[in-house]
C-alpha positions as CSV (number, residue, x, y, z in Angstrom):
1,M,-7.2,37.4,-113.8
2,S,-7.9,39.5,-117.4
3,S,-5.2,42.4,-117.4
4,D,-8.9,44.1,-118.9
5,H,-9.4,44.9,-115.0
6,Y,-6.8,46.7,-114.6
7,S,-7.5,50.7,-115.1
8,P,-3.8,51.7,-117.5
9,T,-1.9,53.8,-115.8
10,D,-0.6,56.0,-117.8
11,H,-1.9,57.2,-121.9
12,G,0.9,58.1,-124.5
13,F,4.1,56.5,-126.3
14,A,5.7,54.0,-124.6
15,V,9.8,53.7,-125.2
16,V,11.3,50.6,-123.0
17,Q,14.8,50.3,-123.1
18,D,17.0,48.1,-122.2
19,M,18.9,48.4,-118.8
20,D,22.3,46.8,-118.3
21,D,21.0,44.5,-114.9
22,G,18.7,42.6,-118.1
23,T,15.4,44.5,-116.9
24,K,14.0,47.5,-119.3
25,K,12.7,50.9,-118.0
26,V,9.2,52.1,-120.3
27,M,8.3,55.5,-120.2
28,V,5.6,57.0,-120.9
29,C,6.0,60.6,-122.6
30,D,4.3,61.9,-125.5
31,S,6.0,62.0,-128.8
32,V,9.1,60.4,-130.4
33,V,11.8,62.7,-131.9
34,G,14.5,60.6,-133.4
35,G,13.8,57.5,-131.1
36,E,14.1,60.3,-128.4
37,P,11.4,60.1,-126.1
38,Q,9.8,64.2,-125.3
39,N,8.1,65.6,-122.2
40,V,8.4,61.7,-120.7
41,Y,5.5,61.8,-117.6
42,A,5.9,58.2,-116.4
43,I,8.7,55.2,-116.2
44,H,7.8,52.1,-114.8
45,F,12.0,51.0,-113.3
46,K,12.6,46.9,-113.4
47,C,10.6,45.3,-116.2
48,T,11.4,41.7,-116.7
49,A,7.4,41.2,-119.0
50,L,7.1,43.8,-121.3
51,R,3.9,42.4,-123.1
52,V,2.3,44.2,-126.6
53,G,-1.0,44.2,-126.8
54,P,-1.6,42.9,-131.6
55,G,-2.5,45.9,-133.1
56,V,0.6,47.7,-131.2
57,R,3.4,48.9,-133.8
58,M,7.4,48.6,-132.8
59,E,9.7,51.2,-134.4
60,H,12.9,49.4,-133.3
61,G,16.7,51.4,-132.8
62,A,19.3,51.3,-131.3
63,A,18.7,53.4,-128.0
64,G,15.3,50.5,-127.9
65,S,12.1,50.7,-129.2
66,H,9.4,53.4,-128.7
67,T,5.4,52.8,-130.0
68,R,4.1,54.8,-133.1
69,Q,1.1,55.3,-131.7
70,V,-0.8,56.6,-128.6
71,V,-0.9,53.6,-126.8
72,E,-2.2,52.4,-123.0
73,V,1.2,51.4,-120.7
74,F,-0.3,49.8,-116.8
75,S,1.0,47.1,-114.9
76,A,-0.9,44.7,-113.6
77,E,1.9,42.7,-111.7
78,R,5.3,43.3,-110.6
79,G,7.4,43.2,-113.3
80,V,6.0,43.0,-115.4
81,V,4.6,45.7,-118.2
82,E,1.9,45.6,-120.9
83,V,1.6,48.0,-123.8
84,R,-1.9,47.6,-125.9
85,A,-3.2,50.0,-128.4
86,L,-6.2,52.4,-127.2
87,Q,-9.9,50.9,-126.0
88,R,-11.8,53.6,-126.7
89,G,-10.1,55.7,-129.5
90,G,-7.7,57.8,-130.7
91,N,-6.0,60.6,-128.3
92,P,-5.9,63.9,-130.3
93,V,-4.5,66.0,-128.5
94,L,-1.5,63.3,-128.2
95,E,-1.5,61.9,-131.4
96,A,-2.1,66.4,-133.0
97,E,1.2,67.2,-130.5
98,A,3.4,64.3,-132.6
99,R,2.4,65.4,-135.8
100,R,4.0,68.9,-134.9
101,R,7.1,67.3,-134.2
């Protein structure tokens, strides 16, 4: 089944951190400042596979990586987190908040 059949769980900036056990933690927040997530409102723990869709721009740093735009973040199957570009245009509220920081 295609991931298009799953509803996204969250919209926001995604921050990905590698964990000591080899998994990833994916946080969803309203902005990223200096590589640090601001106002995290969702976290996906124990991610064993991260799927980043076409059109998603990632910025990599010492503390992990994060998206450079608002994205859709969801888990279609256990341990798998998908990050994809917004399907229906941008999110003006989150984009405006990110520009102010």
